[in-house]
PDB file of N, CA, C and O in Angstrom:
ATOM      1  N   MET A   1      -9.903  68.783  23.068  1.00  0.00           N
ATOM      2  CA  MET A   1     -10.078  69.285  21.721  1.00  0.00           C
ATOM      3  C   MET A   1     -10.886  68.267  20.912  1.00  0.00           C
ATOM      4  O   MET A   1     -10.526  67.091  20.857  1.00  0.00           O
ATOM      5  N   THR A   2     -11.947  68.705  20.302  1.00  0.00           N
ATOM      6  CA  THR A   2     -12.819  67.824  19.527  1.00  0.00           C
ATOM      7  C   THR A   2     -12.658  68.125  18.048  1.00  0.00           C
ATOM      8  O   THR A   2     -12.676  69.281  17.626  1.00  0.00           O
ATOM      9  N   SER A   3     -12.499  67.060  17.268  1.00  0.00           N
ATOM     10  CA  SER A   3     -12.425  67.242  15.818  1.00  0.00           C
ATOM     11  C   SER A   3     -13.621  66.554  15.187  1.00  0.00           C
ATOM     12  O   SER A   3     -14.022  65.469  15.607  1.00  0.00           O
ATOM     13  N   GLU A   4     -14.184  67.193  14.182  1.00  0.00           N
ATOM     14  CA  GLU A   4     -15.327  66.622  13.486  1.00  0.00           C
ATOM     15  C   GLU A   4     -14.861  65.619  12.446  1.00  0.00           C
ATOM     16  O   GLU A   4     -13.791  65.754  11.853  1.00  0.00           O
ATOM     17  N   ILE A   5     -15.689  64.616  12.244  1.00  0.00           N
ATOM     18  CA  ILE A   5     -15.416  63.612  11.223  1.00  0.00           C
ATOM     19  C   ILE A   5     -16.233  63.988   9.990  1.00  0.00           C
ATOM     20  O   ILE A   5     -17.430  64.259  10.092  1.00  0.00           O
ATOM     21  N   THR A   6     -15.590  64.003   8.833  1.00  0.00           N
ATOM     22  CA  THR A   6     -16.267  64.295   7.578  1.00  0.00           C
ATOM     23  C   THR A   6     -16.454  62.997   6.806  1.00  0.00           C
ATOM     24  O   THR A   6     -15.486  62.386   6.353  1.00  0.00           O
ATOM     25  N   TRP A   7     -17.698  62.586   6.662  1.00  0.00           N
ATOM     26  CA  TRP A   7     -18.036  61.335   5.997  1.00  0.00           C
ATOM     27  C   TRP A   7     -18.278  61.556   4.514  1.00  0.00           C
ATOM     28  O   TRP A   7     -18.739  62.621   4.104  1.00  0.00           O
ATOM     29  N   HIS A   8     -17.962  60.532   3.700  1.00  0.00           N
ATOM     30  CA  HIS A   8     -18.298  60.562   2.281  1.00  0.00           C
ATOM     31  C   HIS A   8     -18.606  59.143   1.792  1.00  0.00           C
ATOM     32  O   HIS A   8     -18.100  58.153   2.322  1.00  0.00           O
ATOM     33  N   LYS A   9     -19.456  59.086   0.759  1.00  0.00           N
ATOM     34  CA  LYS A   9     -19.777  57.799   0.134  1.00  0.00           C
ATOM     35  C   LYS A   9     -18.925  57.635  -1.110  1.00  0.00           C
ATOM     36  O   LYS A   9     -18.419  58.608  -1.670  1.00  0.00           O
ATOM     37  N   SER A  10     -18.780  56.421  -1.520  1.00  0.00           N
ATOM     38  CA  SER A  10     -18.031  56.106  -2.720  1.00  0.00           C
ATOM     39  C   SER A  10     -18.642  56.780  -3.942  1.00  0.00           C
ATOM     40  O   SER A  10     -19.861  56.913  -4.045  1.00  0.00           O
ATOM     41  N   SER A  11     -17.793  57.197  -4.856  1.00  0.00           N
ATOM     42  CA  SER A  11     -18.278  57.784  -6.106  1.00  0.00           C
ATOM     43  C   SER A  11     -18.960  56.724  -6.975  1.00  0.00           C
ATOM     44  O   SER A  11     -19.636  57.067  -7.945  1.00  0.00           O
ATOM     45  N   TYR A  12     -18.793  55.460  -6.643  1.00  0.00           N
ATOM     46  CA  TYR A  12     -19.430  54.378  -7.380  1.00  0.00           C
ATOM     47  C   TYR A  12     -20.864  54.127  -6.921  1.00  0.00           C
ATOM     48  O   TYR A  12     -21.589  53.354  -7.547  1.00  0.00           O
ATOM     49  N   SER A  13     -21.275  54.772  -5.834  1.00  0.00           N
ATOM     50  CA  SER A  13     -22.619  54.570  -5.299  1.00  0.00           C
ATOM     51  C   SER A  13     -23.605  55.488  -6.005  1.00  0.00           C
ATOM     52  O   SER A  13     -23.407  56.703  -6.029  1.00  0.00           O
ATOM     53  N   PRO A  14     -24.662  54.928  -6.577  1.00  0.00           N
ATOM     54  CA  PRO A  14     -25.677  55.774  -7.202  1.00  0.00           C
ATOM     55  C   PRO A  14     -26.381  56.624  -6.146  1.00  0.00           C
ATOM     56  O   PRO A  14     -26.399  56.252  -4.972  1.00  0.00           O
ATOM     57  N   ASN A  15     -26.957  57.752  -6.541  1.00  0.00           N
ATOM     58  CA  ASN A  15     -27.685  58.606  -5.605  1.00  0.00           C
ATOM     59  C   ASN A  15     -28.820  57.837  -4.950  1.00  0.00           C
ATOM     60  O   ASN A  15     -29.560  57.111  -5.613  1.00  0.00           O
ATOM     61  N   GLY A  16     -28.947  58.006  -3.639  1.00  0.00           N
ATOM     62  CA  GLY A  16     -30.035  57.370  -2.913  1.00  0.00           C
ATOM     63  C   GLY A  16     -29.785  55.922  -2.541  1.00  0.00           C
ATOM     64  O   GLY A  16     -30.622  55.311  -1.876  1.00  0.00           O
ATOM     65  N   SER A  17     -28.665  55.357  -2.945  1.00  0.00           N
ATOM     66  CA  SER A  17     -28.416  53.950  -2.620  1.00  0.00           C
ATOM     67  C   SER A  17     -27.779  53.827  -1.244  1.00  0.00           C
ATOM     68  O   SER A  17     -27.247  54.795  -0.700  1.00  0.00           O
ATOM     69  N   ASN A  18     -27.842  52.642  -0.700  1.00  0.00           N
ATOM     70  CA  ASN A  18     -27.242  52.364   0.600  1.00  0.00           C
ATOM     71  C   ASN A  18     -25.865  51.772   0.383  1.00  0.00           C
ATOM     72  O   ASN A  18     -25.660  50.927  -0.489  1.00  0.00           O
ATOM     73  N   CYS A  19     -24.943  52.223   1.180  1.00  0.00           N
ATOM     74  CA  CYS A  19     -23.585  51.720   1.032  1.00  0.00           C
ATOM     75  C   CYS A  19     -22.811  52.002   2.316  1.00  0.00           C
ATOM     76  O   CYS A  19     -23.395  52.286   3.362  1.00  0.00           O
ATOM     77  N   VAL A  20     -21.529  51.922   2.218  1.00  0.00           N
ATOM     78  CA  VAL A  20     -20.645  52.214   3.336  1.00  0.00           C
ATOM     79  C   VAL A  20     -20.133  53.632   3.183  1.00  0.00           C
ATOM     80  O   VAL A  20     -19.785  54.057   2.082  1.00  0.00           O
ATOM     81  N   GLU A  21     -20.087  54.366   4.290  1.00  0.00           N
ATOM     82  CA  GLU A  21     -19.500  55.699   4.300  1.00  0.00           C
ATOM     83  C   GLU A  21     -18.136  55.625   4.965  1.00  0.00           C
ATOM     84  O   GLU A  21     -17.907  54.799   5.848  1.00  0.00           O
ATOM     85  N   VAL A  22     -17.239  56.490   4.534  1.00  0.00           N
ATOM     86  CA  VAL A  22     -15.864  56.488   5.024  1.00  0.00           C
ATOM     87  C   VAL A  22     -15.475  57.902   5.454  1.00  0.00           C
ATOM     88  O   VAL A  22     -15.871  58.886   4.829  1.00  0.00           O
ATOM     89  N   ALA A  23     -14.704  57.985   6.515  1.00  0.00           N
ATOM     90  CA  ALA A  23     -14.088  59.241   6.943  1.00  0.00           C
ATOM     91  C   ALA A  23     -12.605  58.941   7.101  1.00  0.00           C
ATOM     92  O   ALA A  23     -12.207  58.185   7.987  1.00  0.00           O
ATOM     93  N   GLU A  24     -11.785  59.542   6.233  1.00  0.00           N
ATOM     94  CA  GLU A  24     -10.359  59.230   6.223  1.00  0.00           C
ATOM     95  C   GLU A  24      -9.550  60.274   6.985  1.00  0.00           C
ATOM     96  O   GLU A  24      -9.908  61.451   7.019  1.00  0.00           O
ATOM     97  N   GLY A  25      -8.473  59.832   7.587  1.00  0.00           N
ATOM     98  CA  GLY A  25      -7.575  60.684   8.353  1.00  0.00           C
ATOM     99  C   GLY A  25      -6.545  59.779   9.014  1.00  0.00           C
ATOM    100  O   GLY A  25      -6.309  58.673   8.530  1.00  0.00           O
ATOM    101  N   PRO A  26      -5.928  60.215  10.103  1.00  0.00           N
ATOM    102  CA  PRO A  26      -4.972  59.347  10.802  1.00  0.00           C
ATOM    103  C   PRO A  26      -5.614  58.018  11.208  1.00  0.00           C
ATOM    104  O   PRO A  26      -4.964  56.973  11.219  1.00  0.00           O
ATOM    105  N   THR A  27      -6.906  58.085  11.541  1.00  0.00           N
ATOM    106  CA  THR A  27      -7.720  56.893  11.766  1.00  0.00           C
ATOM    107  C   THR A  27      -8.850  56.949  10.751  1.00  0.00           C
ATOM    108  O   THR A  27      -9.496  57.985  10.594  1.00  0.00           O
ATOM    109  N   THR A  28      -9.093  55.841  10.061  1.00  0.00           N
ATOM    110  CA  THR A  28     -10.166  55.773   9.080  1.00  0.00           C
ATOM    111  C   THR A  28     -11.391  55.157   9.742  1.00  0.00           C
ATOM    112  O   THR A  28     -11.292  54.129  10.411  1.00  0.00           O
ATOM    113  N   HIS A  29     -12.549  55.791   9.553  1.00  0.00           N
ATOM    114  CA  HIS A  29     -13.796  55.326  10.139  1.00  0.00           C
ATOM    115  C   HIS A  29     -14.704  54.826   9.024  1.00  0.00           C
ATOM    116  O   HIS A  29     -14.774  55.429   7.953  1.00  0.00           O
ATOM    117  N   LEU A  30     -15.400  53.720   9.282  1.00  0.00           N
ATOM    118  CA  LEU A  30     -16.335  53.128   8.322  1.00  0.00           C
ATOM    119  C   LEU A  30     -17.672  52.918   9.018  1.00  0.00           C
ATOM    120  O   LEU A  30     -17.711  52.524  10.184  1.00  0.00           O
ATOM    121  N   ARG A  31     -18.774  53.179   8.306  1.00  0.00           N
ATOM    122  CA  ARG A  31     -20.096  52.918   8.868  1.00  0.00           C
ATOM    123  C   ARG A  31     -21.088  52.597   7.751  1.00  0.00           C
ATOM    124  O   ARG A  31     -20.865  52.926   6.586  1.00  0.00           O
ATOM    125  N   ASP A  32     -22.169  51.961   8.127  1.00  0.00           N
ATOM    126  CA  ASP A  32     -23.247  51.590   7.210  1.00  0.00           C
ATOM    127  C   ASP A  32     -24.209  52.766   7.097  1.00  0.00           C
ATOM    128  O   ASP A  32     -24.631  53.313   8.116  1.00  0.00           O
ATOM    129  N   THR A  33     -24.560  53.161   5.890  1.00  0.00           N
ATOM    130  CA  THR A  33     -25.460  54.305   5.709  1.00  0.00           C
ATOM    131  C   THR A  33     -26.863  54.028   6.244  1.00  0.00           C
ATOM    132  O   THR A  33     -27.582  54.963   6.595  1.00  0.00           O
ATOM    133  N   GLN A  34     -27.258  52.769   6.310  1.00  0.00           N
ATOM    134  CA  GLN A  34     -28.588  52.435   6.830  1.00  0.00           C
ATOM    135  C   GLN A  34     -28.632  52.453   8.351  1.00  0.00           C
ATOM    136  O   GLN A  34     -29.709  52.546   8.940  1.00  0.00           O
ATOM    137  N   HIS A  35     -27.469  52.365   8.989  1.00  0.00           N
ATOM    138  CA  HIS A  35     -27.418  52.279  10.459  1.00  0.00           C
ATOM    139  C   HIS A  35     -26.351  53.227  10.997  1.00  0.00           C
ATOM    140  O   HIS A  35     -25.461  52.805  11.735  1.00  0.00           O
ATOM    141  N   ARG A  36     -26.437  54.485  10.637  1.00  0.00           N
ATOM    142  CA  ARG A  36     -25.425  55.463  11.022  1.00  0.00           C
ATOM    143  C   ARG A  36     -25.264  55.606  12.529  1.00  0.00           C
ATOM    144  O   ARG A  36     -24.154  55.838  13.007  1.00  0.00           O
ATOM    145  N   ALA A  37     -26.333  55.474  13.274  1.00  0.00           N
ATOM    146  CA  ALA A  37     -26.276  55.669  14.721  1.00  0.00           C
ATOM    147  C   ALA A  37     -25.678  54.472  15.454  1.00  0.00           C
ATOM    148  O   ALA A  37     -25.324  54.567  16.629  1.00  0.00           O
ATOM    149  N   GLN A  38     -25.569  53.361  14.761  1.00  0.00           N
ATOM    150  CA  GLN A  38     -24.991  52.177  15.388  1.00  0.00           C
ATOM    151  C   GLN A  38     -23.475  52.232  15.285  1.00  0.00           C
ATOM    152  O   GLN A  38     -22.914  53.270  14.933  1.00  0.00           O
ATOM    153  N   ALA A  39     -22.830  51.160  15.579  1.00  0.00           N
ATOM    154  CA  ALA A  39     -21.371  51.091  15.652  1.00  0.00           C
ATOM    155  C   ALA A  39     -20.694  51.462  14.344  1.00  0.00           C
ATOM    156  O   ALA A  39     -21.248  51.297  13.257  1.00  0.00           O
ATOM    157  N   GLU A  40     -19.486  51.965  14.487  1.00  0.00           N
ATOM    158  CA  GLU A  40     -18.629  52.223  13.332  1.00  0.00           C
ATOM    159  C   GLU A  40     -17.319  51.494  13.564  1.00  0.00           C
ATOM    160  O   GLU A  40     -16.944  51.216  14.703  1.00  0.00           O
ATOM    161  N   LEU A  41     -16.636  51.192  12.493  1.00  0.00           N
ATOM    162  CA  LEU A  41     -15.350  50.517  12.545  1.00  0.00           C
ATOM    163  C   LEU A  41     -14.270  51.567  12.364  1.00  0.00           C
ATOM    164  O   LEU A  41     -14.351  52.396  11.457  1.00  0.00           O
ATOM    165  N   SER A  42     -13.260  51.538  13.221  1.00  0.00           N
ATOM    166  CA  SER A  42     -12.138  52.469  13.122  1.00  0.00           C
ATOM    167  C   SER A  42     -10.851  51.673  12.944  1.00  0.00           C
ATOM    168  O   SER A  42     -10.552  50.778  13.734  1.00  0.00           O
ATOM    169  N   ILE A  43     -10.085  52.006  11.896  1.00  0.00           N
ATOM    170  CA  ILE A  43      -8.826  51.322  11.622  1.00  0.00           C
ATOM    171  C   ILE A  43      -7.753  52.365  11.336  1.00  0.00           C
ATOM    172  O   ILE A  43      -8.061  53.513  11.015  1.00  0.00           O
ATOM    173  N   SER A  44      -6.506  51.961  11.453  1.00  0.00           N
ATOM    174  CA  SER A  44      -5.410  52.896  11.192  1.00  0.00           C
ATOM    175  C   SER A  44      -5.333  53.217   9.697  1.00  0.00           C
ATOM    176  O   SER A  44      -5.812  52.454   8.858  1.00  0.00           O
ATOM    177  N   SER A  45      -4.730  54.344   9.387  1.00  0.00           N
ATOM    178  CA  SER A  45      -4.584  54.723   7.974  1.00  0.00           C
ATOM    179  C   SER A  45      -3.724  53.700   7.228  1.00  0.00           C
ATOM    180  O   SER A  45      -3.933  53.473   6.037  1.00  0.00           O
ATOM    181  N   PHE A  46      -2.766  53.085   7.911  1.00  0.00           N
ATOM    182  CA  PHE A  46      -1.942  52.044   7.298  1.00  0.00           C
ATOM    183  C   PHE A  46      -2.802  50.850   6.883  1.00  0.00           C
ATOM    184  O   PHE A  46      -2.661  50.336   5.774  1.00  0.00           O
ATOM    185  N   GLU A  47      -3.699  50.408   7.784  1.00  0.00           N
ATOM    186  CA  GLU A  47      -4.579  49.278   7.471  1.00  0.00           C
ATOM    187  C   GLU A  47      -5.544  49.626   6.329  1.00  0.00           C
ATOM    188  O   GLU A  47      -5.821  48.780   5.479  1.00  0.00           O
ATOM    189  N   TRP A  48      -6.052  50.853   6.300  1.00  0.00           N
ATOM    190  CA  TRP A  48      -6.958  51.287   5.241  1.00  0.00           C
ATOM    191  C   TRP A  48      -6.239  51.274   3.890  1.00  0.00           C
ATOM    192  O   TRP A  48      -6.788  50.801   2.895  1.00  0.00           O
ATOM    193  N   THR A  49      -5.022  51.789   3.859  1.00  0.00           N
ATOM    194  CA  THR A  49      -4.235  51.803   2.628  1.00  0.00           C
ATOM    195  C   THR A  49      -3.959  50.383   2.151  1.00  0.00           C
ATOM    196  O   THR A  49      -4.047  50.101   0.956  1.00  0.00           O
ATOM    197  N   ALA A  50      -3.624  49.488   3.077  1.00  0.00           N
ATOM    198  CA  ALA A  50      -3.350  48.096   2.718  1.00  0.00           C
ATOM    199  C   ALA A  50      -4.613  47.422   2.152  1.00  0.00           C
ATOM    200  O   ALA A  50      -4.530  46.661   1.188  1.00  0.00           O
ATOM    201  N   LEU A  51      -5.774  47.702   2.749  1.00  0.00           N
ATOM    202  CA  LEU A  51      -7.030  47.145   2.247  1.00  0.00           C
ATOM    203  C   LEU A  51      -7.323  47.634   0.840  1.00  0.00           C
ATOM    204  O   LEU A  51      -7.655  46.832  -0.032  1.00  0.00           O
ATOM    205  N   LEU A  52      -7.207  48.934   0.601  1.00  0.00           N
ATOM    206  CA  LEU A  52      -7.461  49.480  -0.731  1.00  0.00           C
ATOM    207  C   LEU A  52      -6.482  48.920  -1.761  1.00  0.00           C
ATOM    208  O   LEU A  52      -6.880  48.607  -2.883  1.00  0.00           O
ATOM    209  N   TYR A  53      -5.226  48.793  -1.398  1.00  0.00           N
ATOM    210  CA  TYR A  53      -4.220  48.229  -2.292  1.00  0.00           C
ATOM    211  C   TYR A  53      -4.596  46.800  -2.680  1.00  0.00           C
ATOM    212  O   TYR A  53      -4.523  46.426  -3.850  1.00  0.00           O
ATOM    213  N   THR A  54      -4.998  46.011  -1.690  1.00  0.00           N
ATOM    214  CA  THR A  54      -5.357  44.611  -1.932  1.00  0.00           C
ATOM    215  C   THR A  54      -6.593  44.519  -2.816  1.00  0.00           C
ATOM    216  O   THR A  54      -6.638  43.691  -3.725  1.00  0.00           O
ATOM    217  N   LEU A  55      -7.594  45.353  -2.564  1.00  0.00           N
ATOM    218  CA  LEU A  55      -8.819  45.325  -3.372  1.00  0.00           C
ATOM    219  C   LEU A  55      -8.546  45.723  -4.821  1.00  0.00           C
ATOM    220  O   LEU A  55      -9.106  45.140  -5.749  1.00  0.00           O
ATOM    221  N   ARG A  56      -7.693  46.708  -5.005  1.00  0.00           N
ATOM    222  CA  ARG A  56      -7.364  47.144  -6.371  1.00  0.00           C
ATOM    223  C   ARG A  56      -6.516  46.134  -7.120  1.00  0.00           C
ATOM    224  O   ARG A  56      -6.575  46.071  -8.348  1.00  0.00           O
ATOM    225  N   ALA A  57      -5.727  45.341  -6.404  1.00  0.00           N
ATOM    226  CA  ALA A  57      -4.853  44.358  -7.032  1.00  0.00           C
ATOM    227  C   ALA A  57      -5.631  43.129  -7.502  1.00  0.00           C
ATOM    228  O   ALA A  57      -5.160  42.391  -8.368  1.00  0.00           O
ATOM    229  N   ASN A  58      -6.809  42.909  -6.940  1.00  0.00           N
ATOM    230  CA  ASN A  58      -7.596  41.717  -7.287  1.00  0.00           C
ATOM    231  C   ASN A  58      -8.660  42.024  -8.254  1.00  0.00           C
ATOM    232  O   ASN A  58      -9.411  41.132  -8.649  1.00  0.00           O
TER     233      ASN A  58
END
């Protein structure tokens, strides 16, 4: 069974700018918009939540 990944950019990114794209779910995927075909980082939803919490706290 294959599931599609739905990518989105941050709402803080201006149109046409380069940034990181994210696909959230049980596993969160991160990739560079300039190098989409290259490697992506996959982390657990727990790790993604912890990262966002830490970034918002600082």
